[in-house]
N, C-alpha and C positions, 0 to 999 in steps of 0.2 A: 476327631480328627479335623485340621484345619484348611481352610478353605484357601486359594490363591486366587490373589484377581488376575487376571488376564492379560499378559501383557498389551502394551496399547500400539503398537505397530500393525498389528490385524487389525483392530479397528479404525485406526487412520487412512490404511488403505482402501477400507469400504466406506470410511466420511471424504474422502478426496475422488472417488470415484465417479465421473462427467457422464452425462448422459449422452445420448451418439445426436450429431448435430441434424436439423431438422434438414429434411429435404428439401433441393433447390428447387424454387417454382421454375419452369422452362417455358420462355416465351413465345406465344404463336410463331413469329421469323426473329431472326435475329443476324445481326451483321456479324460475316465469321471471316472475312479477311477486307483489306484497306491497303491501296496502294496510293502513298501521298508522293504532292510533285513540289514544283518550288511554290507555288501559288494556289493548290487546290488537291483533292483527293480523289479516287474512284473506289468507292464501296462496294462490296458486295454483300448482299443478304438473302439468306436461304430461308427456304418455308416447307414444310412436311405436311404434305398432301395426301388423303385417304382417297381412295377410287371414287369416280362417279363426275357429275358434274358437278361446281361449284363455284359459286362469288366469294372471291376473295378480296377482304378490304383488308387493306396498312394504311396505320392511321398515323398522325402525327411525323409525315416526313418532313424532313427540315427545311428552315428558309433557304437556305446555300442549294435546296437538293433543285438540278437543271433535268428537267420533264422531259426534253431534248433530246438528252444522253441518255435515257434508259434504253435498255437492254435487257430483253428478260427471255431464256430457255429454261431448258431444265431434260429430265429423262425424257430419252425416246418415247417412252408411250404418251410422252404429256404432252397437249395442244392447247393453245393460250386463243382463246378468243377477244372479245373485245375488251383495249385498256382503256381508260379515262381517268383523269385528275379532279379533286374537288377542292378551291380553297375552304382552308377553317380559319373563323375567324371568332372574335370576343373571346367567351369566358373559357371555350373548346379551345381557343389558339393558348390564351395564358397558361391551360392546364397542360399541354405539349411543352410548354417554355418551360416548364418548370419540371418536366418529366426527370432527366435525369439525374438533377440536383435531389429531387424528394428518391429518388431510388437510393441514391448515394446516403439520404439519409438514413433511412429506411436502413438500408446496410450497417451503417454504424450505431445505429439502434440496436440492434443485434448483437453488435461485438460487443455492447457497452451493458446489455442485457447479460450476455456469457460470461464478461469478467466480474458482474456481477455476483453472478450464482459460485463464479470461483471463489468471490472473495467469502460471502456467507460460507462454504462450507470449509473454508480458513477457519472462521470464526467457530464451527461449531466443533471442530479438530482443536482449536485451544482451551474452549470451555470445558471439551473432555479433559484436557491435560492439567486443567489448574483444579479439576476435583480429584484425580487418580493420586492421593498420595502418597501411595504404597503400604499405607498402614492397616491394620484391625480394627476391631470391637472392644478386643479385652488387650492386656500386656501379653500375655502367651503366646497369641497371635501374631505381636509385632516383633516379640524375639524368636519365632520361628521365622519370619519373614526379613530377619536384619540382614540374612548373607545374602541375600539379594537386592538389598533397596540400593548400593551404588551404582553396580548397574543398571538398574532402571533411573536411577535419577539420573547419569549419563545421557540416556538413549532419550529420556524425556527433553534433556536439554536441546541434544541436537534439534529432536523433532520440532522443541518450539523455535529454534533458529531458522531452521527453513522453513515453517510457518510464517515468522513473522517478516522475512525477506523476502518472500512470493506475494506478502500483501502490498508489502512495499510497491512492489514492481506492478502487480497491476492496478496500484494506486498513480502510478507515474503513465500507465497506461489510459487508465480511464480519463484522466486531467487530457490527454492529450486528443483523446476521441472530443472530450467536453469542447475544447477547441476547434478541431475541425467542424463538429454540431454548429457552432457560433456562423462560423465564416459563411457555413453553406447556406442556414437559414438566413441571414442575411443578404445574400445572393438572389435568393427567391423574391425577396421585398423587390430587387430592383430590375426585375425582368419586363422588359418592356411589351405591350399587348395588342399592339400593332403591329408586331412581324409578322409578316404571313405564313403558313404553314400551310400543308397539302395533305390531304388523304389523296389516296391511288387504289381504284378500285378494277379489277381485272375476272373474267370470265374464264374458267378453264375446262377442260374433264380431262380424263385418265381413267386406263383399264382396271390400274390397280394403286396400292399406294408410290408417291412420287414425289421429288424433289424437285421444286420451281428455285430458281436462281434470277435474280433482280441486279444489275449491275448498273450501278448512275454515279454521276459528278456533283460533288457538292464543293461549296466553297467554304471560307471561313479555316482552312487545314494549310499549313505549310512547315517544312524543314529546313535547315538549313548546315551546313555540314563545319564543324569546328575541327582544332588541333590541340594536340600539346608536343611541344617538342622538347627534348630531353637531350643535351650535348655530353656526352663523357671527354673532356680535354685530353687526359692523359689516354683514353682507348684510342680517340677520334672516332668516334662513334656519334650518331645521332640515333635516338629511338623517335620516333615518330606514332603517336598514336591520335587515329580519325573518329571524330564522335558524330552523333548528329543531335539534333537539338529538336525535339518535336513538339509543335504545337497546335490543337485543334480545337475549334469552337464552332462547327457546325452543327450544332444540338442534337445530336447522338455518340454515346459512348461507344467505345469501341472496347467489348466485352471479349476474352481472350479470345481475339484475331488474330489471324495469319496477317502480320504487318510486312511491308517491301517498301524501301524508299528509292525513290527512282529519282536520277542526274537528267533525266530528261524533260523536257517542255510540251504541255499539254496546247496554249493558246498561242504558241511562238508562230511567224510568218511561213506556211507552208511551199510559199513558191517566190522567186526572186521578181522586182517589181524592173518594170522595162525601162531604159533608163527614156527623159525626154531629150527634144533638141537642144543642144548646147548654140545658145545666138548671142554673136557681142553686139553690145550696143556700146557706138562712141559718147561719151559722156565728156561736152564742153567747158574747159574753164572760162568761166566769164568774170573772172576777179580781173580788176584794173591792173596795170603795171605801176610798180612803185607801192601798191597798195601795204599795208600795215600787217596784214592778213600774213599767218603763216611763220613771222617773226625774221623775218632772211630779207637781207638788204638784196634790192637787185642784183644778180649777175653772179648771187652767191649760190651754194649748191649744198645740199643738207648729206652726210654720207652715212647712217651707220655702223663703226666697226662693232661685230658681235663676236663675242666667245661662247664657245659651245658649251654650254649651261650643263653643272654635274648635279640631280635631282639631293636637296637635302636628307640627310637621315632621317627616318623615323626613332625622334628619340623614343623610347620606351617611358611610362611611367614609373616610378617609385613604386615599390609594394606595398600597399597599405594592409593589406593582409596577406599573408603567405599560406592562407589554409586554400588549395583549391575547392570548386564546389566538387562534390560529390555525390556518387549515381546513389541511393541506398537499396534500390529493385533489387529482386534476384537477376542473377547473370543468364544473362540471355543471348545465345550464340547466333552470331548473323554472317551467312554466308553470300559471298562475293559474285556477282554473274557481271559477265563485262562483257557488251553487243557491240557492234556497228554503231547501233543506231543512239542505244543510252548504258548506262553502268546501271545496276540495280543492287540493292541490299535489301536479302529478307533472310527475317527471323527465323533461326529453327523451331522454333517452339511458338504458341499463343502467347500475347500481352495484349495487357489493358491500359487503354489510350482516353480516358474522360474526357468530357466536352467542358472544359473548365478555361482554354484559351492558355495556362501554363507550361511554361516549358517543362519538357521531359526530355532527359539525356539518356542515350544509347551509344554503348562504346561497339564502334563497326569493326577494325582493326587495327594490328601493330606491324610497324615497320623498323626494322634498326639498318639501317646506313653509313656505309664506312664514310668519312667528309675530309677532306682537306680544310683544316682549320689554320688562318692568318690572320694578323691584325691590319686592317685597313684602316690609313690615313689619311684626311682630305682635309689638306689647310684652308679652303676658300670655305670650309664651314667652321674649322675651329680646330684647335690647337689639341687634337684628343687621338685617341687608338680604340678602334671598337673592332669587336673580336668578330668573326666571319665565317661561317660554315658553306662551304660550299661542294657539291657533289652532281653529276648527272641526275636529271629529271628523273621522279620513278616508272615505272609502268603502267600504263591505265589512263584511267581520267580521274582527274583531280578538279577540285570545284574551289573556288575562293571562300575564304572564311574565316573568322578570328584563332590566331596562336597563343596560346601561352606558353610565355618562353621560358625554361630554365637552364641553368648554367650549374653544374656540377654539383647537382643538389640542391642550387639556389635558384627563388623563383627572380628571375630581373625582369618581366612586368608583360605587356600583350600588344598585339599590332593587330589591326584590324585590316580585313580585305588581302589575305597572304597565300600564295599559293603555293606549292611544292612544284611549279612547274611555272618558269618566267619567260619572257617572251625569247632567251636565246636558251631554251629546253634545259634549264639548272633549276635546280634547288638550293637556294643560296636564302639565308637568314642571318639575321645578326643578334649577337648575343650579348650587348651591353657593353660598356666604356672599358677599357683595361689602366688603370691606375699605375701598372708598372712599367708600362712604356711611356718616357714622355719626349714631346714633340715641342720642337722650338723653331723661330725661324728670326733672321734678322734681314731687314730690310732698307737697301740703301736708302737714300733721298732720289723719288724721279727727277730725270732729267728733260728740259725742252732747249732745241737751237733752231737757228734758224738756217736753212740749205739754200743751196742753189741760186742762181746770178738774182742780186738785189732784193735776197730774200724769198725769193718765189716758193719757199715752200717752207715746210718746219717736221722736225725729227725730236721722236720724245721716245726717251729711253729709260728703264726703271728693271729692278730684278727682288730673286728672294733666294736665300740660301737657309735651307731645312735642314735640320738636326734631329733625328730620332735617337734615341740612346733605349736599351732593352736591359731593366730592372731584376729581369727576372732570374731566376737561378739555372733556366733550360734554356736553349736555343731557341728564337722565336723566327718564324716566316711575316714579315712585312712586307705590304701594299701598300704605296703611295702613288694618288691621285693629284694630278694638278690640270688646270685649262689654260693652254694659250688663245691670246687674238684672233680673229679669222677674218681676213678683209674678203667683202662684200664688193667691190668696185674695183676695179684694177689700176685707178689713181693712187692706189691707199696699198702699201707694200709693205709687208709683216716680215720681219728677221727675229726668230727666235734661237738661242744658245742652251745646250745643257750639257753640263757636266756631274756624273755620267751621263749617257746619250740613254732615254729611255728605254724600258724593256719592250715596252707595248703600245709603239706609236699608236691614233685614233683607237682609244681604249672603247672597246663596244660598240665600233663603227662607230664615235660619235668623232667629226673633226674636229682637231686641237686640245682634244683632251688625251694626255700622255700618262701612264702608267710607269712604275717603276717598284720592282720585286727582287726581293733581296732577302737575305735569311743576317741573323744577328748576334753573334754567340751571348753569351751573360756579359754585362756587362760596355758589349759593342755600341759605338756608335754609327751610324751611316749620315754622310754630308752630300745632300744635293743642289746644287747649284744652276738655279733656273734664272737667263736674263731675256730679256722684249725689247727689240725697237720698232718703232711703227714711224713712217715718212708717206707726209700726204701734204698735196700743192697749200697754199695759203687761203686759197677761197673754199676750202674745204672744212668742214666742222663735226669731229669725232666728240659723242656726247659721253662715251662710258671710259676712258683711258683713265689712270690714275692721276690725283692731283699735285700738281707742282707746286714743292714748297718756296716759296720766296725767299 
């Protein structure tokens, strides 16, 4: 009777079985919640205490700990007595400063040890596969096992492939942990020893086990809002994703804590300041008549002719890297709460934010907005058309932040300090230049002539003809904006003529700024003629008129 070797798969299951993870050590007290503001945070630390009278010591309160903001409460049976703080210096302060980094180093070393154990288990399994050849001691046994050789060989091959792939994965993970460990160990050598830390001591009594809660403000923490705006030109919709960039270097890791982001302010002025008396004090001009000061001859007056200015476009930079910054942490739900005083974003599950000063991204919410898409042309800024999406501002409170702009799946660029709510309560965002809409201008030479009896006045005239052409295969809505001169003195007269007339005079409540709105069919052009004439006395100097060619 021949003895058959056991199949390798049951043995592999036993070899690859891992031991249960070690129980996690619990701290005496831990941070359970943090509310982050624009420039600080309020954290909540909890401590579970048995009954009786006790002296509690909370070591290594961080340098940003504001003792004046400390609030202590707990279960109804708990009574708090004396509360005091003591400064920590020297080697103890250095140990406190290195505490968060040392804890992360220990956690990474435990992960590395677990990876090593898995690698060793794989090595044992591979060694077993190398020794298992399906043969026997004599020819008769080999002949008897021949019908099972091919299935066993196929199973061995699959098991070996899985083991080698697992070893490659473990090697990559171990290399990544080594890089993190090198950075953390370097950071521990750069920790300043002179930074003040604090020990918190308090007396309490309770009739039974109770929970003590401590809330206090810390510095070194902040967050800012950011956006990703993706325009679908065909559907005329804008997908607006709001995210938070959180950074904290308070000296305490927030591990498995409830996180809240607040758009309120902690240190904002809480009351208006009373105005002071408004006193007018005359200042005498002591300059001598006929002096060169001011650059004007006696009897000459200088008048400034201003035109309403149009803020130049924020040119979006060319995309150097089309790969957006991705957050590889597990998905965390966020609940948005709108209050009269502030807007809060609360995570629906605990999160971990280490005290490393590095930015951590957290998705907040996503909004799909129907928009009106048009091409905007501002000849004073350049002969180009820019795509603009416009809609009523979304409800709620929205802060200013960096926005990443996408159009039809392509990255356009970024714009800083943008808000979905502008001064006119509109959501307005540019999506780059459209080269399929051509803009040209014809400018006849400016002319100047003497007017009045004996040439007592001057008339200056000039004009422009703008031509906008649609090279798209679909109709396009276009808005052209131009500024006319506006007189600031009754002796200066301005006459403006337009063909056709502007659709929106005094655009966005800006005197002299006019807008023409029109729709162009494929291949269609629109011609807009603008002429200006300014008349002013001979003894008046205007400094910002078009130059008259000789």
